[in-house]
py3Dmol code that shows the C-alpha trace and the ligand (Angstrom):
import py3Dmol

protein = """\
ATOM      1  CA  MET A   1      82.334   9.120   0.498  1.00  0.00           C
ATOM      2  CA  ALA A   2      80.497   6.282  -1.210  1.00  0.00           C
ATOM      3  CA  LEU A   3      76.858   5.868  -0.272  1.00  0.00           C
ATOM      4  CA  LYS A   4      75.837   2.510   1.187  1.00  0.00           C
ATOM      5  CA  LEU A   5      72.610   0.658   0.441  1.00  0.00           C
ATOM      6  CA  SER A   6      71.465   1.413   3.985  1.00  0.00           C
ATOM      7  CA  ASP A   7      71.767   5.160   3.268  1.00  0.00           C
ATOM      8  CA  TYR A   8      68.782   4.834   0.896  1.00  0.00           C
ATOM      9  CA  LYS A   9      66.559   3.298   3.600  1.00  0.00           C
ATOM     10  CA  THR A  10      64.439   5.105   6.170  1.00  0.00           C
ATOM     11  CA  ASP A  11      63.360   3.771   9.568  1.00  0.00           C
ATOM     12  CA  VAL A  12      59.662   4.402   8.854  1.00  0.00           C
ATOM     13  CA  HIS A  13      57.575   1.425   9.990  1.00  0.00           C
ATOM     14  CA  ASN A  14      56.512  -0.709   7.028  1.00  0.00           C
ATOM     15  CA  ASP A  15      53.044  -2.283   7.335  1.00  0.00           C
ATOM     16  CA  TRP A  16      52.862  -4.145   4.024  1.00  0.00           C
ATOM     17  CA  CYS A  17      51.538  -7.695   4.522  1.00  0.00           C
ATOM     18  CA  PRO A  18      54.133 -10.443   5.118  1.00  0.00           C
ATOM     19  CA  GLY A  19      55.222 -11.920   1.757  1.00  0.00           C
ATOM     20  CA  CYS A  20      53.985  -8.941  -0.289  1.00  0.00           C
ATOM     21  CA  GLY A  21      55.824  -8.508  -3.583  1.00  0.00           C
ATOM     22  CA  ASP A  22      56.170  -4.797  -2.829  1.00  0.00           C
ATOM     23  CA  PHE A  23      59.147  -5.599  -0.588  1.00  0.00           C
ATOM     24  CA  GLY A  24      61.122  -6.942  -3.552  1.00  0.00           C
ATOM     25  CA  ILE A  25      60.350  -3.850  -5.626  1.00  0.00           C
ATOM     26  CA  LEU A  26      61.357  -1.522  -2.797  1.00  0.00           C
ATOM     27  CA  ASN A  27      64.658  -3.379  -2.401  1.00  0.00           C
ATOM     28  CA  ALA A  28      65.294  -3.246  -6.145  1.00  0.00           C
ATOM     29  CA  ILE A  29      64.749   0.548  -6.254  1.00  0.00           C
ATOM     30  CA  GLN A  30      67.092   1.101  -3.303  1.00  0.00           C
ATOM     31  CA  MET A  31      69.721  -1.213  -4.826  1.00  0.00           C
ATOM     32  CA  ALA A  32      69.536   0.561  -8.186  1.00  0.00           C
ATOM     33  CA  LEU A  33      69.938   4.002  -6.586  1.00  0.00           C
ATOM     34  CA  SER A  34      72.863   2.685  -4.555  1.00  0.00           C
ATOM     35  CA  ASP A  35      74.494   1.009  -7.588  1.00  0.00           C
ATOM     36  CA  MET A  36      74.314   4.300  -9.480  1.00  0.00           C
ATOM     37  CA  GLN A  37      75.468   6.258  -6.412  1.00  0.00           C
ATOM     38  CA  ILE A  38      72.741   8.838  -6.958  1.00  0.00           C
ATOM     39  CA  PRO A  39      73.070  11.465  -4.201  1.00  0.00           C
ATOM     40  CA  LEU A  40      70.085  11.430  -1.842  1.00  0.00           C
ATOM     41  CA  HIS A  41      69.215  15.048  -2.666  1.00  0.00           C
ATOM     42  CA  LYS A  42      69.328  14.337  -6.419  1.00  0.00           C
ATOM     43  CA  ALA A  43      66.483  11.784  -6.472  1.00  0.00           C
ATOM     44  CA  ALA A  44      62.751  12.250  -6.016  1.00  0.00           C
ATOM     45  CA  ILE A  45      60.220   9.411  -5.706  1.00  0.00           C
ATOM     46  CA  PHE A  46      56.526  10.087  -6.278  1.00  0.00           C
ATOM     47  CA  SER A  47      53.614   7.750  -5.627  1.00  0.00           C
ATOM     48  CA  GLY A  48      49.879   7.548  -6.167  1.00  0.00           C
ATOM     49  CA  ILE A  49      47.373   5.949  -3.802  1.00  0.00           C
ATOM     50  CA  GLY A  50      47.381   2.269  -2.892  1.00  0.00           C
ATOM     51  CA  CYS A  51      49.698  -0.113  -1.054  1.00  0.00           C
ATOM     52  CA  SER A  52      52.497   0.946  -3.422  1.00  0.00           C
ATOM     53  CA  GLY A  53      51.784   4.576  -2.506  1.00  0.00           C
ATOM     54  CA  LYS A  54      53.761   4.096   0.699  1.00  0.00           C
ATOM     55  CA  THR A  55      57.012   3.488  -1.204  1.00  0.00           C
ATOM     56  CA  PRO A  56      58.443   7.044  -0.921  1.00  0.00           C
ATOM     57  CA  HIS A  57      58.111   6.820   2.876  1.00  0.00           C
ATOM     58  CA  PHE A  58      60.733   4.057   2.894  1.00  0.00           C
ATOM     59  CA  ILE A  59      63.336   5.647   0.583  1.00  0.00           C
ATOM     60  CA  HIS A  60      65.665   8.264   1.964  1.00  0.00           C
ATOM     61  CA  THR A  61      65.422  10.727  -0.925  1.00  0.00           C
ATOM     62  CA  TYR A  62      62.944  13.465  -1.708  1.00  0.00           C
ATOM     63  CA  GLY A  63      59.488  11.986  -2.091  1.00  0.00           C
ATOM     64  CA  ILE A  64      55.821  12.866  -2.268  1.00  0.00           C
ATOM     65  CA  HIS A  65      52.806  10.602  -1.702  1.00  0.00           C
ATOM     66  CA  THR A  66      50.409  12.293  -4.136  1.00  0.00           C
ATOM     67  CA  LEU A  67      46.780  11.785  -5.206  1.00  0.00           C
ATOM     68  CA  HIS A  68      44.933   8.818  -6.670  1.00  0.00           C
ATOM     69  CA  GLY A  69      45.847   8.470 -10.345  1.00  0.00           C
ATOM     70  CA  ARG A  70      47.750  11.777 -10.412  1.00  0.00           C
ATOM     71  CA  VAL A  71      51.307  10.672  -9.809  1.00  0.00           C
ATOM     72  CA  LEU A  72      52.487  11.336 -13.371  1.00  0.00           C
ATOM     73  CA  PRO A  73      51.549  15.053 -13.507  1.00  0.00           C
ATOM     74  CA  PHE A  74      53.345  15.628 -10.173  1.00  0.00           C
ATOM     75  CA  ALA A  75      56.439  13.737 -11.285  1.00  0.00           C
ATOM     76  CA  GLN A  76      56.607  15.266 -14.768  1.00  0.00           C
ATOM     77  CA  GLY A  77      56.121  18.777 -13.401  1.00  0.00           C
ATOM     78  CA  THR A  78      58.993  18.260 -10.985  1.00  0.00           C
ATOM     79  CA  LYS A  79      61.327  16.943 -13.679  1.00  0.00           C
ATOM     80  CA  LEU A  80      60.439  19.847 -15.958  1.00  0.00           C
ATOM     81  CA  SER A  81      61.021  22.331 -13.167  1.00  0.00           C
ATOM     82  CA  ASN A  82      64.286  20.755 -12.004  1.00  0.00           C
ATOM     83  CA  PRO A  83      65.944  18.728 -14.802  1.00  0.00           C
ATOM     84  CA  ASP A  84      68.867  17.832 -12.502  1.00  0.00           C
ATOM     85  CA  LEU A  85      66.714  15.457 -10.419  1.00  0.00           C
ATOM     86  CA  GLU A  86      66.346  11.749 -11.137  1.00  0.00           C
ATOM     87  CA  VAL A  87      62.581  11.300 -10.946  1.00  0.00           C
ATOM     88  CA  LEU A  88      60.802   7.991 -10.321  1.00  0.00           C
ATOM     89  CA  ALA A  89      57.024   7.650 -10.198  1.00  0.00           C
ATOM     90  CA  VAL A  90      55.423   4.529  -8.716  1.00  0.00           C
ATOM     91  CA  GLY A  91      51.859   3.300  -8.321  1.00  0.00           C
ATOM     92  CA  GLY A  92      49.554   0.338  -8.601  1.00  0.00           C
ATOM     93  CA  ASP A  93      47.830  -0.927 -11.724  1.00  0.00           C
ATOM     94  CA  GLY A  94      44.505   0.424 -10.440  1.00  0.00           C
ATOM     95  CA  ASP A  95      46.030   3.824  -9.776  1.00  0.00           C
ATOM     96  CA  GLY A  96      47.879   4.068 -13.094  1.00  0.00           C
ATOM     97  CA  LEU A  97      45.622   2.195 -15.530  1.00  0.00           C
ATOM     98  CA  GLY A  98      42.217   2.942 -13.973  1.00  0.00           C
ATOM     99  CA  ILE A  99      41.741   6.484 -12.703  1.00  0.00           C
ATOM    100  CA  GLY A 100      45.189   7.480 -13.993  1.00  0.00           C
ATOM    101  CA  ALA A 101      44.863   6.000 -17.494  1.00  0.00           C
ATOM    102  CA  GLY A 102      44.443   9.395 -19.150  1.00  0.00           C
ATOM    103  CA  HIS A 103      47.696  10.635 -17.633  1.00  0.00           C
ATOM    104  CA  PHE A 104      49.421   7.396 -18.638  1.00  0.00           C
ATOM    105  CA  VAL A 105      48.511   7.923 -22.298  1.00  0.00           C
ATOM    106  CA  SER A 106      49.242  11.669 -22.277  1.00  0.00           C
ATOM    107  CA  SER A 107      52.656  11.076 -20.710  1.00  0.00           C
ATOM    108  CA  GLY A 108      53.690   8.917 -23.639  1.00  0.00           C
ATOM    109  CA  ARG A 109      53.186  11.883 -25.966  1.00  0.00           C
ATOM    110  CA  ARG A 110      55.636  14.026 -24.001  1.00  0.00           C
ATOM    111  CA  ASN A 111      58.586  11.698 -23.393  1.00  0.00           C
ATOM    112  CA  VAL A 112      59.784  13.450 -20.227  1.00  0.00           C
ATOM    113  CA  ASP A 113      63.103  11.900 -19.159  1.00  0.00           C
ATOM    114  CA  MET A 114      61.985   9.935 -16.056  1.00  0.00           C
ATOM    115  CA  VAL A 115      60.819   6.473 -14.913  1.00  0.00           C
ATOM    116  CA  TYR A 116      57.319   5.198 -14.144  1.00  0.00           C
ATOM    117  CA  MET A 117      56.847   1.823 -12.420  1.00  0.00           C
ATOM    118  CA  ILE A 118      53.540   0.035 -11.972  1.00  0.00           C
ATOM    119  CA  PHE A 119      53.274  -2.464  -9.104  1.00  0.00           C
ATOM    120  CA  ASN A 120      50.972  -4.847 -10.933  1.00  0.00           C
ATOM    121  CA  ASN A 121      49.051  -7.315  -8.750  1.00  0.00           C
ATOM    122  CA  ALA A 122      45.714  -7.128 -10.632  1.00  0.00           C
ATOM    123  CA  VAL A 123      43.731  -6.111  -7.525  1.00  0.00           C
ATOM    124  CA  TYR A 124      43.087  -2.992  -5.449  1.00  0.00           C
ATOM    125  CA  GLY A 125      44.945  -4.332  -2.401  1.00  0.00           C
ATOM    126  CA  LEU A 126      44.536  -1.311  -0.120  1.00  0.00           C
ATOM    127  CA  THR A 127      40.732  -1.421  -0.403  1.00  0.00           C
ATOM    128  CA  LYS A 128      40.267  -5.188   0.064  1.00  0.00           C
ATOM    129  CA  GLY A 129      41.010  -6.679  -3.327  1.00  0.00           C
ATOM    130  CA  GLN A 130      38.502  -5.420  -5.904  1.00  0.00           C
ATOM    131  CA  ALA A 131      39.266  -6.248  -9.562  1.00  0.00           C
ATOM    132  CA  ALA A 132      41.871  -3.851 -10.994  1.00  0.00           C
ATOM    133  CA  PRO A 133      42.404  -3.110 -14.726  1.00  0.00           C
ATOM    134  CA  THR A 134      44.974  -5.873 -15.268  1.00  0.00           C
ATOM    135  CA  LEU A 135      42.845  -8.704 -13.819  1.00  0.00           C
ATOM    136  CA  LYS A 136      42.029 -11.121 -16.643  1.00  0.00           C
ATOM    137  CA  LEU A 137      38.451 -11.632 -17.820  1.00  0.00           C
ATOM    138  CA  GLY A 138      36.707 -14.447 -15.924  1.00  0.00           C
ATOM    139  CA  MET A 139      39.198 -14.625 -13.053  1.00  0.00           C
ATOM    140  CA  LYS A 140      37.739 -14.927  -9.588  1.00  0.00           C
ATOM    141  CA  THR A 141      40.150 -14.062  -6.825  1.00  0.00           C
ATOM    142  CA  LYS A 142      39.118 -14.882  -3.279  1.00  0.00           C
ATOM    143  CA  SER A 143      38.018 -11.289  -2.677  1.00  0.00           C
ATOM    144  CA  LEU A 144      35.486 -11.236  -5.567  1.00  0.00           C
ATOM    145  CA  PRO A 145      31.913 -12.529  -5.232  1.00  0.00           C
ATOM    146  CA  GLN A 146      31.735 -13.247  -8.992  1.00  0.00           C
ATOM    147  CA  PRO A 147      34.362 -13.774 -11.737  1.00  0.00           C
ATOM    148  CA  ASN A 148      35.735 -10.575 -13.255  1.00  0.00           C
ATOM    149  CA  VAL A 149      33.321  -9.337 -15.930  1.00  0.00           C
ATOM    150  CA  ASN A 150      35.760  -6.882 -17.573  1.00  0.00           C
ATOM    151  CA  ASN A 151      38.534  -7.617 -20.000  1.00  0.00           C
ATOM    152  CA  SER A 152      42.039  -6.655 -18.901  1.00  0.00           C
ATOM    153  CA  VAL A 153      44.344  -3.849 -20.038  1.00  0.00           C
ATOM    154  CA  ASN A 154      47.673  -4.881 -21.563  1.00  0.00           C
ATOM    155  CA  PRO A 155      50.089  -2.361 -19.942  1.00  0.00           C
ATOM    156  CA  ILE A 156      52.991  -3.108 -22.312  1.00  0.00           C
ATOM    157  CA  ALA A 157      50.924  -2.640 -25.477  1.00  0.00           C
ATOM    158  CA  LEU A 158      49.238   0.472 -24.063  1.00  0.00           C
ATOM    159  CA  ALA A 159      52.616   2.016 -23.212  1.00  0.00           C
ATOM    160  CA  LEU A 160      53.817   1.279 -26.734  1.00  0.00           C
ATOM    161  CA  VAL A 161      50.900   2.926 -28.533  1.00  0.00           C
ATOM    162  CA  ALA A 162      50.978   5.854 -26.091  1.00  0.00           C
ATOM    163  CA  GLY A 163      54.587   6.572 -27.057  1.00  0.00           C
ATOM    164  CA  PHE A 164      56.740   5.466 -24.110  1.00  0.00           C
ATOM    165  CA  THR A 165      60.283   5.065 -25.402  1.00  0.00           C
ATOM    166  CA  PHE A 166      61.523   2.415 -22.931  1.00  0.00           C
ATOM    167  CA  ILE A 167      59.157  -0.412 -22.018  1.00  0.00           C
ATOM    168  CA  ALA A 168      60.080  -3.289 -19.731  1.00  0.00           C
ATOM    169  CA  ARG A 169      58.557  -5.820 -17.383  1.00  0.00           C
ATOM    170  CA  GLY A 170      60.075  -7.115 -14.172  1.00  0.00           C
ATOM    171  CA  TYR A 171      59.104  -9.578 -11.483  1.00  0.00           C
ATOM    172  CA  SER A 172      59.181  -8.542  -7.836  1.00  0.00           C
ATOM    173  CA  TYR A 173      60.786 -11.776  -6.622  1.00  0.00           C
ATOM    174  CA  ASP A 174      63.671 -11.515  -9.109  1.00  0.00           C
ATOM    175  CA  VAL A 175      65.140  -8.525  -7.347  1.00  0.00           C
ATOM    176  CA  ARG A 176      68.532  -8.426  -9.089  1.00  0.00           C
ATOM    177  CA  HIS A 177      66.968  -8.593 -12.555  1.00  0.00           C
ATOM    178  CA  LEU A 178      64.482  -5.862 -11.565  1.00  0.00           C
ATOM    179  CA  LYS A 179      67.300  -3.745 -10.150  1.00  0.00           C
ATOM    180  CA  ASP A 180      69.118  -3.973 -13.493  1.00  0.00           C
ATOM    181  CA  LEU A 181      65.926  -2.969 -15.342  1.00  0.00           C
ATOM    182  CA  ILE A 182      65.465   0.075 -13.086  1.00  0.00           C
ATOM    183  CA  ARG A 183      69.055   1.092 -13.674  1.00  0.00           C
ATOM    184  CA  LYS A 184      68.636   0.843 -17.457  1.00  0.00           C
ATOM    185  CA  ALA A 185      65.349   2.748 -17.234  1.00  0.00           C
ATOM    186  CA  VAL A 186      67.025   5.588 -15.316  1.00  0.00           C
ATOM    187  CA  GLU A 187      69.886   5.669 -17.830  1.00  0.00           C
ATOM    188  CA  HIS A 188      67.453   5.747 -20.775  1.00  0.00           C
ATOM    189  CA  LYS A 189      67.043   9.126 -22.485  1.00  0.00           C
ATOM    190  CA  GLY A 190      63.268   9.602 -22.362  1.00  0.00           C
ATOM    191  CA  LEU A 191      60.189   8.257 -20.593  1.00  0.00           C
ATOM    192  CA  ALA A 192      60.691   4.733 -19.265  1.00  0.00           C
ATOM    193  CA  PHE A 193      57.945   2.379 -18.104  1.00  0.00           C
ATOM    194  CA  ILE A 194      58.389  -0.802 -16.059  1.00  0.00           C
ATOM    195  CA  ASP A 195      55.427  -3.103 -15.466  1.00  0.00           C
ATOM    196  CA  VAL A 196      56.349  -5.081 -12.347  1.00  0.00           C
ATOM    197  CA  LEU A 197      54.457  -8.318 -11.704  1.00  0.00           C
ATOM    198  CA  GLN A 198      53.871  -8.322  -7.982  1.00  0.00           C
ATOM    199  CA  PRO A 199      52.046 -11.098  -6.111  1.00  0.00           C
ATOM    200  CA  CYS A 200      49.523  -9.866  -3.534  1.00  0.00           C
ATOM    201  CA  PRO A 201      49.290 -12.884  -1.204  1.00  0.00           C
ATOM    202  CA  THR A 202      46.432 -11.324   0.756  1.00  0.00           C
ATOM    203  CA  TYR A 203      43.888 -10.787  -2.043  1.00  0.00           C
ATOM    204  CA  ASN A 204      45.098 -12.401  -5.265  1.00  0.00           C
ATOM    205  CA  ASP A 205      45.187 -16.145  -4.589  1.00  0.00           C
ATOM    206  CA  ILE A 206      45.581 -17.009  -8.301  1.00  0.00           C
ATOM    207  CA  ASN A 207      48.716 -15.142  -9.518  1.00  0.00           C
ATOM    208  CA  THR A 208      50.764 -16.219  -6.515  1.00  0.00           C
ATOM    209  CA  LYS A 209      54.512 -16.671  -6.150  1.00  0.00           C
ATOM    210  CA  GLU A 210      53.986 -20.419  -6.595  1.00  0.00           C
ATOM    211  CA  TRP A 211      51.900 -19.794  -9.739  1.00  0.00           C
ATOM    212  CA  PHE A 212      54.653 -17.631 -11.271  1.00  0.00           C
ATOM    213  CA  GLN A 213      57.166 -20.331 -10.282  1.00  0.00           C
ATOM    214  CA  GLY A 214      55.019 -22.802 -12.231  1.00  0.00           C
ATOM    215  CA  LEU A 215      54.571 -25.344  -9.423  1.00  0.00           C
ATOM    216  CA  ASP A 216      51.280 -26.414 -11.085  1.00  0.00           C
ATOM    217  CA  ASN A 217      52.660 -26.106 -14.632  1.00  0.00           C
ATOM    218  CA  THR A 218      54.095 -29.499 -15.504  1.00  0.00           C
ATOM    219  CA  ASN A 219      55.418 -30.605 -18.850  1.00  0.00           C
ATOM    220  CA  PRO A 220      53.144 -33.489 -19.948  1.00  0.00           C
ATOM    221  CA  GLU A 221      56.073 -35.394 -21.466  1.00  0.00           C
ATOM    222  CA  SER A 222      58.848 -34.912 -18.923  1.00  0.00           C
ATOM    223  CA  GLY A 223      56.634 -34.346 -15.882  1.00  0.00           C
ATOM    224  CA  LYS A 224      58.924 -31.459 -14.906  1.00  0.00           C
ATOM    225  CA  GLN A 225      57.639 -28.174 -13.483  1.00  0.00           C
ATOM    226  CA  MET A 226      58.012 -25.252 -15.908  1.00  0.00           C
ATOM    227  CA  PRO A 227      58.419 -21.733 -14.474  1.00  0.00           C
ATOM    228  CA  ARG A 228      55.986 -19.344 -16.127  1.00  0.00           C
ATOM    229  CA  ILE A 229      58.411 -16.404 -16.023  1.00  0.00           C
ATOM    230  CA  TYR A 230      61.158 -16.335 -18.645  1.00  0.00           C
ATOM    231  CA  LYS A 231      63.650 -13.644 -19.639  1.00  0.00           C
ATOM    232  CA  LEU A 232      63.428 -12.080 -23.106  1.00  0.00           C
ATOM    233  CA  GLU A 233      67.203 -11.661 -23.234  1.00  0.00           C
ATOM    234  CA  ASP A 234      67.659 -15.435 -22.801  1.00  0.00           C
ATOM    235  CA  THR A 235      65.820 -15.986 -26.105  1.00  0.00           C
ATOM    236  CA  GLY A 236      67.956 -13.588 -28.189  1.00  0.00           C
ATOM    237  CA  TYR A 237      65.169 -10.993 -28.219  1.00  0.00           C
ATOM    238  CA  ASP A 238      66.451  -7.452 -28.851  1.00  0.00           C
ATOM    239  CA  GLY A 239      63.974  -4.586 -28.325  1.00  0.00           C
ATOM    240  CA  THR A 240      66.384  -1.747 -29.090  1.00  0.00           C
ATOM    241  CA  VAL A 241      65.665   0.392 -32.144  1.00  0.00           C
ATOM    242  CA  ASN A 242      69.120   0.989 -33.641  1.00  0.00           C
ATOM    243  CA  GLU A 243      67.981   2.833 -36.759  1.00  0.00           C
ATOM    244  CA  SER A 244      64.620   4.132 -37.982  1.00  0.00           C
ATOM    245  CA  GLY A 245      64.261   1.512 -40.715  1.00  0.00           C
ATOM    246  CA  GLU A 246      63.665  -1.263 -38.190  1.00  0.00           C
ATOM    247  CA  ILE A 247      60.945   0.444 -36.139  1.00  0.00           C
ATOM    248  CA  ASP A 248      58.010  -1.491 -37.655  1.00  0.00           C
ATOM    249  CA  THR A 249      59.675  -4.842 -36.978  1.00  0.00           C
ATOM    250  CA  LYS A 250      60.477  -3.861 -33.400  1.00  0.00           C
ATOM    251  CA  LEU A 251      56.935  -2.581 -32.746  1.00  0.00           C
ATOM    252  CA  ALA A 252      55.389  -5.799 -34.064  1.00  0.00           C
ATOM    253  CA  GLN A 253      57.538  -8.008 -31.842  1.00  0.00           C
ATOM    254  CA  VAL A 254      56.547  -5.989 -28.748  1.00  0.00           C
ATOM    255  CA  ILE A 255      52.854  -6.576 -29.446  1.00  0.00           C
ATOM    256  CA  ALA A 256      53.423 -10.292 -30.028  1.00  0.00           C
ATOM    257  CA  ARG A 257      55.428 -10.789 -26.811  1.00  0.00           C
ATOM    258  CA  SER A 258      53.142  -8.557 -24.733  1.00  0.00           C
ATOM    259  CA  ASN A 259      50.231 -10.892 -25.514  1.00  0.00           C
ATOM    260  CA  GLU A 260      52.032 -13.892 -24.030  1.00  0.00           C
ATOM    261  CA  TRP A 261      50.405 -14.926 -20.752  1.00  0.00           C
ATOM    262  CA  GLY A 262      49.418 -18.144 -19.065  1.00  0.00           C
ATOM    263  CA  ASN A 263      52.130 -20.761 -19.332  1.00  0.00           C
ATOM    264  CA  LYS A 264      54.846 -18.381 -20.606  1.00  0.00           C
ATOM    265  CA  ILE A 265      55.254 -14.825 -19.320  1.00  0.00           C
ATOM    266  CA  PRO A 266      58.176 -12.711 -20.577  1.00  0.00           C
ATOM    267  CA  ILE A 267      60.135 -10.222 -18.473  1.00  0.00           C
ATOM    268  CA  GLY A 268      62.957  -7.944 -19.639  1.00  0.00           C
ATOM    269  CA  ILE A 269      63.207  -5.013 -22.036  1.00  0.00           C
ATOM    270  CA  PHE A 270      60.475  -5.124 -24.688  1.00  0.00           C
ATOM    271  CA  TYR A 271      61.320  -1.840 -26.410  1.00  0.00           C
ATOM    272  CA  ARG A 272      63.955   0.913 -26.279  1.00  0.00           C
ATOM    273  CA  ASN A 273      64.075   3.868 -28.677  1.00  0.00           C
ATOM    274  CA  GLU A 274      66.293   6.905 -28.086  1.00  0.00           C
ATOM    275  CA  HIS A 275      65.572   8.496 -31.480  1.00  0.00           C
ATOM    276  CA  ILE A 276      62.505  10.403 -30.188  1.00  0.00           C
ATOM    277  CA  PRO A 277      63.286  13.876 -28.765  1.00  0.00           C
ATOM    278  CA  THR A 278      62.641  14.268 -25.043  1.00  0.00           C
ATOM    279  CA  TYR A 279      60.299  16.963 -23.768  1.00  0.00           C
ATOM    280  CA  HIS A 280      63.295  18.962 -22.527  1.00  0.00           C
ATOM    281  CA  GLU A 281      64.868  18.852 -25.982  1.00  0.00           C
ATOM    282  CA  ARG A 282      61.598  20.129 -27.467  1.00  0.00           C
ATOM    283  CA  LEU A 283      61.548  22.959 -24.911  1.00  0.00           C
ATOM    284  CA  VAL A 284      65.145  23.917 -25.645  1.00  0.00           C
ATOM    285  CA  ALA A 285      64.243  24.213 -29.333  1.00  0.00           C
ATOM    286  CA  ARG A 286      61.859  27.034 -28.280  1.00  0.00           C
ATOM    287  CA  ILE A 287      63.667  28.407 -25.213  1.00  0.00           C
ATOM    288  CA  PRO A 288      67.408  27.947 -25.838  1.00  0.00           C
ATOM    289  CA  ASN A 289      68.535  28.687 -22.237  1.00  0.00           C
ATOM    290  CA  TYR A 290      65.858  26.480 -20.591  1.00  0.00           C
ATOM    291  CA  MET A 291      68.330  23.987 -19.116  1.00  0.00           C
ATOM    292  CA  GLU A 292      70.567  26.715 -17.641  1.00  0.00           C
ATOM    293  CA  ASN A 293      67.615  28.595 -16.176  1.00  0.00           C
ATOM    294  CA  PRO A 294      64.751  26.150 -15.499  1.00  0.00           C
ATOM    295  CA  PRO A 295      61.872  27.207 -13.214  1.00  0.00           C
ATOM    296  CA  SER A 296      63.513  25.682 -10.115  1.00  0.00           C
ATOM    297  CA  LYS A 297      66.483  28.066 -10.455  1.00  0.00           C
ATOM    298  CA  GLN A 298      64.489  31.231 -11.015  1.00  0.00           C
ATOM    299  CA  HIS A 299      64.065  33.732  -8.191  1.00  0.00           C
ATOM    300  CA  ILE A 300      60.512  34.228  -7.053  1.00  0.00           C
ATOM    301  CA  SER A 301      61.314  36.994  -4.548  1.00  0.00           C
ATOM    302  CA  ASP A 302      63.806  39.879  -4.221  1.00  0.00           C
ATOM    303  CA  THR A 303      66.322  40.472  -1.415  1.00  0.00           C
ATOM    304  CA  ASN A 304      63.520  41.900   0.737  1.00  0.00           C
ATOM    305  CA  ASN A 305      61.455  38.737   0.243  1.00  0.00           C
ATOM    306  CA  LYS A 306      58.996  40.632  -1.959  1.00  0.00           C
ATOM    307  CA  PRO A 307      57.539  38.510  -4.806  1.00  0.00           C
ATOM    308  CA  THR A 308      59.084  39.400  -8.126  1.00  0.00           C
ATOM    309  CA  ALA A 309      55.872  38.579  -9.995  1.00  0.00           C
ATOM    310  CA  ASN A 310      53.818  41.695 -10.723  1.00  0.00           C
ATOM    311  CA  ILE A 311      50.318  40.362 -10.163  1.00  0.00           C
ATOM    312  CA  ASN A 312      48.640  43.740 -10.760  1.00  0.00           C
ATOM    313  CA  LYS A 313      50.141  43.993 -14.224  1.00  0.00           C
ATOM    314  CA  LEU A 314      49.022  40.445 -14.961  1.00  0.00           C
ATOM    315  CA  LEU A 315      45.488  41.159 -13.757  1.00  0.00           C
ATOM    316  CA  ASP A 316      45.385  44.357 -15.818  1.00  0.00           C
ATOM    317  CA  ASP A 317      46.450  42.435 -18.885  1.00  0.00           C
ATOM    318  CA  LEU A 318      43.644  39.930 -18.330  1.00  0.00           C
ATOM    319  CA  ARG A 319      40.830  42.487 -17.770  1.00  0.00           C
ATOM    320  CA  VAL A 320      38.030  42.106 -20.306  1.00  0.00           C
ATOM    321  CA  ASP A 321      36.278  45.436 -19.626  1.00  0.00           C
ATOM    322  CA  LYS A 322      39.118  47.758 -20.572  1.00  0.00           C
TER     323      LYS A 322
END
"""
ligand_1 = """\
8
SF4
Fe 50.835 -6.233 -0.514
Fe 48.404 -7.093 -1.141
Fe 49.017 -6.644 1.406
Fe 48.754 -4.609 -0.300
S 47.118 -6.022 0.364
S 50.402 -4.860 1.220
S 49.563 -5.474 -2.202
S 49.918 -8.204 0.079
"""
view = py3Dmol.view(width=600, height=400)
view.addModel(protein, "pdb")
view.setStyle({"model": 0}, {"cartoon": {"style": "trace"}})
view.addModel(ligand_1, "xyz")
view.setStyle({"model": 1}, {"stick": {}})
view.zoomTo()
view.show()
């Protein structure tokens, strides 16, 4: 029987602030899972700490609300242990690009076949709006006593140099476009990253929904309002690497577009490269039956519920005084 969108929703009370962009992202994830008809027991959603950390509570699949900045190790370990699962990791920009920045970079080197989404609102919303790593230098949101003294991280460029093989940006109030990005990220063979611009109406009073809509951004000649958000695909941009000879050109255009901010902000797929082996493919090159017998399918106890691991032998092997 076909799964309905409502099957992917839980009845857990949601206490995000009214108007929070997180609602759009949550809807887009549920719509993408429903579109792809992913069985509830075949998906696992992991989160870090922050407002976005509550996401797995609202999705009726497996899910774990993990530790601050540590969502990627949990999610990657699960995918490696059980390659049959569709694994999504979510977290805020503070969680993923502050305390979790080391894991972000290391993950790019591995190319585990899963999706990581950052809910990017440029502030630490759960702890009253301190400056997060994507807040631009000199910006003073209403929760800051002084303008931000740090420069900002560019998540798209960082993902590129770290080695992510699918890099996209979405906008939380364009739910259908974001849903399509999530679907393409899940279908991508390798590690996919989506930077989702997400207004935080409670603490970020600068990058608001109205600001992204460009209500203050008028064309001096026509007097018309110009939305800041535009779609890469509407400009003929193509981020897909079709053959190795075009990699340098594709990399350069990602850097150029990722630096656009202010009056023009691109969303869409910046980069897609399926020519890099996934971590599972690298494992299979060393352990040929890995996919048939991954850790999640191995027995850890016998029929009498006795552990099959022989800890005494292991300890003997590790003794240094023998
Ligand atoms: Fe959303 Fe900001 Fe409220 Fe957190 S503090 S729930 S990010 S509006």
